[in-house]
N, C-alpha and C positions, 0 to 999 in steps of 0.2 A: 746190583747192576754195576758192571765194571766200566769206568770211564776210559775212553781212548786217550792216548798221549796227546793227540791233536786237540781234543776237547779240554784236557787238563791244561795244555799249554795257552789255549785261548783264555780260559778262566783265569789263569795266573796273570795273563797280560791285562785283562779287564781290571783285576785288583790292583795291579801296579799303576794303571792310569788313575785309579781313585786316590791312591796314597800320593802320587805326585801332584795331583791337582789340589788335594788337601793341604799339602805343604806350600803350594804356591799362593793359594787364596788366602788373604789375610783375614777375612771374616771368620767369625767363630762358629756360625751355624750354616751348615751346608746341606745341599739335597743332591742325591745322585739319581739320575734318570737314565733309562735304557729301554730297549725293545722288550716285549713280553717274554721271549725266551731267555734274554740275558738277565732280566729281573729275577727270573725263577733260579737262574744259576747263582746269581748273587745272594739271593735270599737264603739259599741252602748254607751259605758260609758267612752270613752277614755278621754274627758274632765274632768270628775269627778275624774278619776283615777289620772290624772296629778296633781290635786289639793292636792292629798294625798302624792305626792313624794317630796323629799327635793327641796327647790326652786332653788338651785344652779345646778340642773341637767337639761339636755336636753335629754328627752327620747321620742323616736319615736316608733311607731307601725309598724313593717314590713308589707308590702303589699303582700309579697311572703310567703305562707304558708310552713311549714316544714313538714316533715313526722313523726309523732308522734301520739300515741293514744290519748294524752291530756297533759295538763300542759304547762309550758312556758319555753323558753330560753331567758335569759337575758344576753347581751354581751356588752362590750365596742364597740364603733363604729368600731374600727379597729379589732375587733373579737379576740384580744389577751387575754382578761379576759372574763370569762363567768361562769354563774351559771346555771347549766342544771337541771331544776326542771320539765322536761318532765317526763311522765310515765316511759320511758325506762331509762332515767338518774338516776331517784330515785330507780328504781328496781336494777340497777347495783351497786349502793352504798349500797343497803340494802340486797344484795344478800345473804350474809352469815347468816344474821338474819332470812331472809325468809326460807332459807334452814333448819335452826335449828328448826323453828317452824314446818315445814313440817315433819321433823324427829320425833319430839316429838309427833305429831299427829298419824303418821303412826306406830311408834314403842314406845309406851308409857312406856314400861319396859326397854328401852334401848337396846344397842347392846349386844348380847351374844357372848362374845369373846372366849368361850370354843369350843373345837372341838365337832362336831356332831357325829363323829365316834370315838371310843376309842380302836382301835386295829387293 
């Protein structure tokens, strides 16, 4: 079964999120969580992904899916430290910027702060 460029790009992005998180979290034992579809994608390449991670880290792929539209949650084994790169986590962090873009598109001339009625 041949993978589309879109699916391949998404898989590569997921893998890059794991590598970045593993480099940022100082703990040595990490757990990667994702939704069921992404867990399957990651499991297919897990050995190759492990080769790209820092050699002093122990990283496991959770068997239990989490509820998310996509992306990954990487956490220390004790769950005290985590990097939430799920769709919902990223949207929450970018909420102000997303709202600004929406406002600029909906109201390109900005807000009119004057009164509509003059009297």
